[in-house]
Z-matrix of the N, CA and C atoms (Angstrom, degrees):
N
C 1 1.472
C 2 1.466 1 102.71
N 3 1.359 2 116.92 1 140.23
C 4 1.394 3 121.90 2 174.98
C 5 1.659 4 107.33 3 -115.99
N 6 1.281 5 114.19 4 137.76
C 7 1.546 6 113.76 5 177.96
C 8 1.520 7 109.61 6 -116.99
N 9 1.218 8 115.77 7 158.83
C 10 1.526 9 128.24 8 167.96
C 11 1.455 10 108.97 9 -117.12
N 12 1.358 11 114.94 10 147.83
C 13 1.452 12 115.43 11 174.11
C 14 1.578 13 108.28 12 -84.40
N 15 1.374 14 115.71 13 -177.95
C 16 1.367 15 123.12 14 -176.62
C 17 1.485 16 112.75 15 -54.28
N 18 1.368 17 112.42 16 -54.92
C 19 1.484 18 121.90 17 179.62
C 20 1.550 19 113.54 18 -53.38
N 21 1.306 20 115.00 19 -53.65
C 22 1.431 21 118.71 20 177.69
C 23 1.476 22 117.08 21 -56.27
N 24 1.334 23 112.41 22 -44.02
C 25 1.483 24 121.66 23 177.03
C 26 1.527 25 113.42 24 -58.41
N 27 1.378 26 109.99 25 -51.13
C 28 1.534 27 115.83 26 177.38
C 29 1.524 28 110.55 27 -57.48
N 30 1.268 29 122.60 28 -42.10
C 31 1.489 30 127.60 29 -178.45
C 32 1.563 31 104.82 30 -64.63
N 33 1.314 32 119.22 31 -45.61
C 34 1.430 33 120.77 32 -178.06
C 35 1.518 34 112.04 33 -65.03
N 36 1.331 35 116.84 34 -34.48
C 37 1.447 36 119.68 35 176.30
C 38 1.565 37 116.30 36 -88.82
N 39 1.374 38 110.84 37 -6.36
C 40 1.469 39 114.48 38 177.52
C 41 1.617 40 110.32 39 65.08
N 42 1.301 41 112.78 40 40.43
C 43 1.483 42 119.56 41 175.72
C 44 1.538 43 105.98 42 -132.09
N 45 1.385 44 114.69 43 166.20
C 46 1.432 45 116.82 44 -175.63
C 47 1.668 46 106.32 45 -79.43
N 48 1.190 47 111.63 46 158.97
C 49 1.630 48 118.39 47 178.60
C 50 1.483 49 106.50 48 -62.08
N 51 1.325 50 117.83 49 -44.75
C 52 1.514 51 123.40 50 -179.15
C 53 1.553 52 110.85 51 -60.17
N 54 1.343 53 115.11 52 -39.35
C 55 1.589 54 116.06 53 -176.02
C 56 1.525 55 106.22 54 -74.36
N 57 1.430 56 118.76 55 -33.03
C 58 1.402 57 117.82 56 -178.14
C 59 1.540 58 109.69 57 -72.23
N 60 1.271 59 113.39 58 -41.10
C 61 1.567 60 116.09 59 178.15
C 62 1.451 61 112.66 60 -60.35
N 63 1.347 62 121.05 61 -42.09
C 64 1.497 63 128.56 62 -174.21
C 65 1.590 64 107.02 63 -77.44
N 66 1.326 65 115.81 64 -30.85
C 67 1.584 66 112.48 65 -166.28
C 68 1.537 67 109.59 66 -117.90
N 69 1.234 68 118.87 67 -2.45
C 70 1.534 69 119.14 68 -171.92
C 71 1.584 70 111.87 69 -57.43
N 72 1.241 71 118.39 70 -51.15
C 73 1.545 72 119.19 71 177.55
C 74 1.528 73 110.74 72 -62.71
N 75 1.273 74 119.23 73 -48.57
C 76 1.467 75 122.99 74 178.64
C 77 1.502 76 111.30 75 -56.57
N 78 1.311 77 116.55 76 -32.54
C 79 1.514 78 118.67 77 -174.31
C 80 1.589 79 105.84 78 -90.07
N 81 1.248 80 122.01 79 -2.18
C 82 1.377 81 123.99 80 173.44
C 83 1.570 82 112.56 81 95.36
N 84 1.274 83 120.16 82 18.56
C 85 1.475 84 125.01 83 177.47
C 86 1.522 85 110.59 84 -95.61
N 87 1.219 86 118.21 85 133.78
C 88 1.423 87 123.79 86 178.37
C 89 1.477 88 113.20 87 -83.33
N 90 1.336 89 118.48 88 133.24
C 91 1.431 90 125.40 89 178.79
C 92 1.484 91 106.36 90 -106.36
N 93 1.335 92 110.69 91 137.93
C 94 1.477 93 119.13 92 172.11
C 95 1.452 94 109.68 93 -114.99
N 96 1.322 95 120.44 94 135.54
C 97 1.326 96 122.47 95 175.99
C 98 1.600 97 114.40 96 -114.18
N 99 1.314 98 115.34 97 132.39
C 100 1.439 99 115.59 98 -177.88
C 101 1.625 100 107.38 99 -124.13
N 102 1.325 101 111.74 100 126.58
C 103 1.456 102 120.61 101 -177.42
C 104 1.481 103 110.65 102 104.75
N 105 1.353 104 115.56 103 168.93
C 106 1.420 105 122.83 104 -174.24
C 107 1.515 106 112.20 105 -86.50
N 108 1.368 107 113.99 106 144.44
C 109 1.443 108 121.93 107 166.37
C 110 1.554 109 119.27 108 56.35
N 111 1.307 110 114.95 109 -143.16
C 112 1.471 111 117.24 110 -176.11
C 113 1.473 112 111.85 111 -74.80
N 114 1.294 113 118.78 112 -10.50
C 115 1.470 114 122.46 113 175.01
C 116 1.520 115 113.12 114 -87.15
N 117 1.242 116 121.82 115 5.17
C 118 1.442 117 125.28 116 -174.04
C 119 1.535 118 109.30 117 -70.16
N 120 1.291 119 118.30 118 148.49
C 121 1.423 120 124.46 119 -178.94
C 122 1.476 121 109.52 120 -97.45
N 123 1.319 122 118.53 121 134.42
C 124 1.417 123 125.86 122 176.60
C 125 1.443 124 108.77 123 -85.98
N 126 1.348 125 117.91 124 137.08
C 127 1.425 126 123.34 125 -179.83
C 128 1.551 127 107.60 126 -142.76
N 129 1.317 128 111.84 127 152.42
C 130 1.502 129 120.37 128 174.79
C 131 1.516 130 109.37 129 -128.47
N 132 1.363 131 115.25 130 134.61
C 133 1.447 132 119.17 131 -174.14
C 134 1.510 133 111.28 132 -81.20
N 135 1.279 134 121.39 133 127.33
C 136 1.332 135 126.44 134 -166.59
C 137 1.504 136 114.62 135 -57.13
N 138 1.398 137 117.74 136 -50.14
C 139 1.462 138 118.20 137 176.19
C 140 1.431 139 119.14 138 -62.61
N 141 1.346 140 116.72 139 -25.65
C 142 1.547 141 123.53 140 169.95
C 143 1.519 142 110.80 141 -68.08
N 144 1.281 143 115.55 142 -39.94
C 145 1.560 144 118.33 143 -177.70
C 146 1.561 145 104.55 144 -69.02
N 147 1.372 146 118.36 145 -41.86
C 148 1.385 147 120.64 146 -172.92
C 149 1.646 148 107.96 147 -67.01
N 150 1.316 149 114.18 148 -39.24
C 151 1.448 150 120.53 149 177.32
C 152 1.508 151 114.26 150 -64.44
N 153 1.316 152 113.33 151 -36.47
C 154 1.475 153 121.43 152 -177.67
C 155 1.468 154 108.49 153 -70.86
N 156 1.399 155 117.44 154 -40.42
C 157 1.375 156 121.81 155 178.52
C 158 1.640 157 114.03 156 -61.65
N 159 1.308 158 111.93 157 -38.50
C 160 1.408 159 119.01 158 174.31
C 161 1.586 160 114.55 159 -63.55
N 162 1.357 161 113.02 160 -32.92
C 163 1.421 162 116.52 161 -179.59
C 164 1.546 163 110.75 162 -74.35
N 165 1.298 164 116.37 163 -15.86
C 166 1.442 165 116.79 164 -175.61
C 167 1.584 166 109.90 165 -89.74
N 168 1.285 167 118.89 166 7.64
C 169 1.447 168 120.81 167 177.37
C 170 1.526 169 106.82 168 -63.39
N 171 1.351 170 111.26 169 141.50
C 172 1.518 171 119.83 170 175.13
C 173 1.548 172 105.54 171 -105.18
N 174 1.263 173 118.36 172 125.57
C 175 1.421 174 118.09 173 172.51
C 176 1.413 175 111.62 174 -94.33
N 177 1.433 176 114.28 175 133.46
C 178 1.432 177 117.99 176 -175.02
C 179 1.543 178 111.51 177 -110.62
C-alpha cells in the first residue's frame, strides 16, 4: 500500500487542502491516521484515491 499526505492528495485532486480535510469523508474518501492524538498524520491510500477519481466520471 502506498499513501499520500493531505497536501499531496489535494494537489493530485486539484482541490485545496482545507476542502479535502473538511469534505473527505462526506465525499467518500477514506482517511487513515498514523500516530497518536492531535499529532497524528492524515494519509490517503493511493489506489483508493484513484478508484474514487474514476467513480467521479460523468457520462454524457
